[in-house]
N, C-alpha and C positions, 0 to 999 in steps of 0.2 A: 475600361482602360480607359484611361487618360491615355491622350496621348501632344508633346507638344516637341512644335517646330519653329527653330530661331536662325531667323536670315544676320549675322554680324559683315557687317561694311568695316572699312577700314582697321581688319581684323589684330592688325601688330596693336592700333592701340585698346582697341576694346574687349579683346580673350580677357583681361587682367579683371575689368568691371564683370566681368558674365563669371568669367571662374569663382568669386567672390561668391555671385551671386549661387550660384551653385552648388558652392560646397556648402553655404549657409543654409542649405535645402536637398541636402545628399541623402537622409532618410529615407524621402519618398520619392527617388529617385532608383528604378529598376533597370532603364537600358539606357544603353547612351554613345552616341554613336555619331561622330565627330567626323563633316567631310570640309576639306579645305579646295578652291574652287582651286586657287590657281598654290601653284609653290614658291610659293619666293617671297620674301620679307619689305614686297613694297608694302609704303601705305593705302592702295588701294583696292590687297589684296580681299577677299571674303571669304567668306565660309558659313558653311550651315553645320547644326545643329540637332537631330533630331533625339527624342528622351521620351523614355515609357513611364510613364507616373504611375508612384500606386502613391494614395494617402487622402485625406480630407480633401473634399472639395474648397473649401477656404482655404487651403495652404496653396493648393494648386493656383487656385486665382490671385494671390497674394503671388505667389514668383512672380506671373506669368509680367502684371500690374507694376512688380520692381524692374524687368528685363525692359518696360516696354518705356522705362522711364530714362537708359540711357541711350546718348548718343550713336545714329547708330546702329541701333537694334530692335529688332522687331522680333516680334513672339506671338505665337497663336495656338491656343490647344484645343484639341478637337475628343469632344468623346465617340470611340462602338464599342460595342460592347452584340454578345451575343448572346443571345437566349443559350441559358446553365452557366456562364462559362462567370465567375467574376474575376477580382483582384487578388491574389496572396501575397500581403504586406510579410 
């Protein structure tokens, strides 16, 4: 299982750009959970997005790299596996 954690600073400005990247890669996103740390429209507000991904490693790496080119965005991937379990697209 591939998991991506995305930290978004200046959420109001960055969210549209992040959403565009996620939409382009929607076919490899199995689960998405977004958490806003501050419930406001303050430009300093930040948030987290947790993704469960299911797709080719090349696509996952490309999406992570693209997100990391955005200002005020940090994305990290983690691969977790249990014996006998696999990703089912």
